[in-house]
C-alpha positions in Angstrom: -6.4 -11.4 17.8 -8.0 -8.1 16.7 -10.7 -8.5 14.1 -10.0 -6.4 11.0 -12.4 -6.2 8.1 -11.2 -7.9 4.9 -11.8 -6.8 1.3 -11.3 -8.7 -1.9 -8.3 -7.5 -3.9 -9.8 -7.1 -7.3 -9.8 -10.2 -9.6 -7.3 -12.0 -7.4 -8.4 -14.6 -4.9 -6.8 -12.6 -2.0 -9.0 -11.4 0.9 -6.8 -8.7 2.4 -7.3 -6.7 5.6 -8.3 -3.2 4.7 -5.4 -2.0 6.8 -2.1 -2.9 5.2 1.4 -2.5 6.6 3.9 -0.4 4.7 7.5 -1.6 5.4 9.5 1.1 3.6 10.8 2.9 6.6 10.4 0.2 9.2 14.0 -1.0 9.1 15.2 2.5 10.0 14.0 2.1 13.6 15.6 -0.2 16.2 12.1 -1.5 17.0 11.4 -2.3 13.3 11.2 -6.1 13.7 9.0 -5.8 16.8 6.8 -3.4 14.9 6.2 -5.7 11.9 5.7 -8.7 14.2 3.1 -6.9 16.2 1.3 -5.8 13.0 1.0 -9.5 12.0 0.0 -10.6 15.5 -2.8 -8.0 15.5 -4.2 -9.4 12.4 -2.8 -7.3 9.5 -2.4 -9.8 6.6 -1.0 -7.6 3.8 2.6 -6.4 3.9 4.0 -4.0 1.3 7.7 -3.7 0.4 9.9 -3.2 -2.6 13.4 -4.1 -3.8 14.6 -0.5 -3.4 13.3 -0.2 0.2 16.6 -0.5 2.0 16.7 -3.6 4.2 12.9 -3.9 4.1 12.7 -7.4 2.5 15.5 -8.6 4.8 13.6 -7.4 7.8 10.4 -9.1 6.6 12.4 -12.3 6.0 13.7 -12.1 9.6 10.1 -12.0 10.9 9.0 -14.8 8.7 11.9 -16.9 9.9 11.1 -16.1 13.5 7.5 -17.0 13.1 8.2 -20.1 11.0 6.0 -19.2 8.1 4.6 -16.2 6.2 1.1 -16.0 7.6 0.4 -12.8 5.6 0.3 -11.8 2.0 3.5 -10.4 0.6 3.7 -7.7 -2.1 6.9 -6.4 -3.5 8.0 -4.3 -6.4 10.7 -3.8 -9.1 11.8 -0.4 -10.3 13.6 -2.1 -13.3 12.0 -1.6 -16.7 13.4 -4.7 -18.5 12.6 -8.3 -18.7 15.9 -9.6 -17.3 16.1 -6.9 -14.6 12.6 -7.5 -13.3 13.2 -11.3 -13.2 16.5 -10.7 -11.3 14.6 -8.5 -8.8 12.0 -11.3 -8.2 14.7 -13.8 -7.6 16.5 -11.4 -5.2 13.2 -10.7 -3.4 12.6 -14.5 -2.9 16.0 -14.9 -1.4 15.8 -12.0 1.0 12.2 -12.8 2.1 13.0 -16.5 2.4 9.9 -17.7 0.6 9.2 -19.8 -2.5 6.5 -17.5 -4.0 5.3 -13.9 -3.6 1.6 -13.1 -3.7 1.8 -9.9 -5.7 4.7 -8.3 -7.6 4.4 -4.8 -9.0 6.2 -2.6 -11.6 7.0 0.3 -9.3 6.6 4.1 -9.8 5.9 4.0 -13.5 6.1 7.4 -15.2 4.5 8.4 -18.6 7.9 8.1 -20.3 8.4 4.6 -18.9 5.1 3.1 -20.1 6.2 2.0 -23.6 9.3 0.2 -22.3 7.4 -1.5 -19.5 4.7 -2.8 -21.9 6.9 -3.7 -24.9 8.5 -7.1 -25.6 11.6 -7.3 -23.4 10.0 -5.0 -20.8 9.3 -5.5 -17.1 5.7 -6.7 -17.7 7.0 -9.6 -19.8 9.6 -10.3 -17.1 6.9 -10.5 -14.4 4.7 -12.6 -16.7 7.6 -15.0 -17.0 8.1 -15.1 -13.2 4.4 -15.9 -12.9 4.7 -18.7 -15.5 7.7 -20.0 -13.4 5.4 -20.1 -10.3 7.5 -17.5 -8.5 4.7 -14.9 -8.2 0.9 -15.2 -8.2 -0.3 -11.8 -9.4 1.0 -8.7 -11.2 0.4 -5.1 -10.3 1.7 -1.6 -11.0 2.2 1.5 -8.9 2.2 5.1 -10.2 1.6 8.7 -9.2 0.6 9.5 -12.7 -3.2 9.6 -13.4 -2.5 8.9 -17.0 -0.5 5.8 -16.3 -3.0 4.5 -13.7 -5.8 4.8 -16.2 -3.8 3.0 -18.9 -3.0 0.2 -16.4 -6.6 -0.2 -15.4 -7.9 -0.4 -19.0 -5.2 -2.4 -20.6 -6.2 -5.6 -18.9 -2.7 -6.7 -18.0 -2.6 -5.8 -14.3 -4.5 -7.4 -11.4 -3.9 -4.4 -9.1 -3.0 -0.7 -9.2 -1.3 1.2 -6.4 -2.3 4.9 -6.4 -2.3 7.8 -4.0 -5.6 8.6 -2.3 -6.6 10.5 0.8 -8.5 13.6 1.9 -5.5 15.6 0.8 -5.4 13.9 -2.6 -8.8 13.1 -4.2 -7.9 13.3 -7.8 -7.9 9.5 -8.1 -11.5 9.0 -7.0 -12.8 8.4 -10.6 -9.9 6.0 -11.3 -10.8 4.0 -8.2 -14.4 3.7 -9.6 -13.0 2.7 -13.0 -10.8 0.1 -11.4 -13.8 -1.4 -9.6 -15.7 -1.6 -12.9 -12.8 -3.5 -14.4 -12.3 -5.7 -11.3 -8.8 -4.3 -10.7 -7.7 -4.2 -7.1 -7.0 -0.8 -5.6 -4.1 -0.3 -3.2 -4.1 3.1 -1.6 -0.8 4.6 -0.8 -0.4 7.7 1.5 -3.9 7.2 2.9 -3.3 9.6 5.8 -1.3 12.0 3.6 2.3 10.8 3.8 5.0 11.0 6.5 5.6 14.7 5.9 2.0 15.7 6.4 1.7 13.4 9.4 4.6 15.0 11.2 3.0 18.4 10.6 -0.4 17.2 11.7 0.9 15.7 14.9 2.6 19.0 15.7 -0.6 20.9 15.1 -2.5 18.4 17.3 -0.1 18.9 20.1 -0.1 22.7 19.8 -3.9 22.7 19.9 -4.0 20.5 22.9 -5.7 17.7 21.0 -8.5 19.9 19.5 -7.3 20.0 15.9 -10.2 19.2 13.6 -8.5 16.4 11.7 -6.5 13.4 13.1 -4.7 10.4 11.6 -7.6 8.3 12.7 -10.1 10.5 10.8 -8.0 10.5 7.7 -7.7 6.7 7.7 -11.4 6.4 8.1 -11.9 8.8 5.2 -9.8 6.7 2.8 -11.5 3.5 3.8 -14.9 5.0 3.6 -14.4 4.6 -0.2 -15.6 1.0 -0.8 -13.5 0.9 -4.0 -10.3 0.8 -2.0 -9.2 -2.8 -1.3 -6.4 -2.0 1.1 -4.8 1.2 2.5 -1.1 0.9 3.1 0.1 2.8 6.3 3.8 2.8 7.0 5.0 2.4 10.6 8.3 2.3 12.4 7.1 1.9 15.9 4.7 -0.5 17.6 2.6 2.4 19.0 1.6 3.5 15.5 0.5 0.0 14.6 -1.6 -0.1 17.8 -3.2 3.2 17.0 -4.2 2.2 13.4 -5.5 -1.2 14.4 -7.5 0.4 17.2 -9.0 2.9 14.8 -10.2 0.2 12.3 -11.2 -2.5 14.8 -14.5 -0.7 15.5 -15.0 2.2 13.1 -18.0 3.5 11.1 -17.5 4.9 7.6 -17.8 8.6 7.3 -21.1 10.1 6.3 -21.2 12.3 3.1 -21.3 15.3 5.4 -18.3 14.1 7.5 -16.4 13.4 4.3 -17.0 17.0 3.1 -15.9 18.4 6.4 -12.7 16.3 6.3 -12.0 17.5 2.8 -12.5 21.1 3.8 -10.1 20.8 6.7 -7.6 19.0 4.5 -7.7 21.8 2.0 -7.1 24.3 4.7 -4.2 22.3 6.2 -1.3 24.3 4.8 -3.0 27.7 4.6 -1.8 30.3 7.1 -4.1 31.0 10.0 
């Protein structure tokens, strides 16, 4: 099995591989089950999904049933903002995944206008706290694209993890990552290589430049994980080849130097500018 470095996920007791597997789009490919199984076989021990990811929890459950046990950490999410709705989602996740307990359950994609409802009595935080009391989940997290909400989540003391966007393309969360580390809150980086849209454009640019384009998916992944405050970077994959590429990158990589980071940021800033 490939050796992947592990990092502690904040105040939890989970030691997660710094490369995580994002299962949102995996079911859309015929090779989806093979892709996820390969990721686990190659040593990735953190799998990210959500109730609203179509067929994702079912696919993960299929792999668990094939392998006989969940030999990786599971993280799912609820988009519901209420106590009853979030508990219902946890119960549904358990049935689809075919497990008795989920390692991390998150309130998903929280907007500024959602915060009060999430945190109030009868909100989804209380629902997940109840699920934790029932022994159905171990840890509670939150995901958001709002800098305001991420900061509130870090400082309020109620969440074990925050899931935020961070890459060479999107560096606005660097101070929040540092703050999370100060508060011992685990940081889960989404879109660490820029997201699927940018990746499609990047691969086209690489092909058109005959492989001499100054930034690559491997470089971008190294950039994100060169920040020691990131616990795990979630990279989505539909095909086995993508998993092999990512694992190969991280099985023997060096963090970027400050100068290499600056060069990567410069190239990322120029990415969409006309030549």
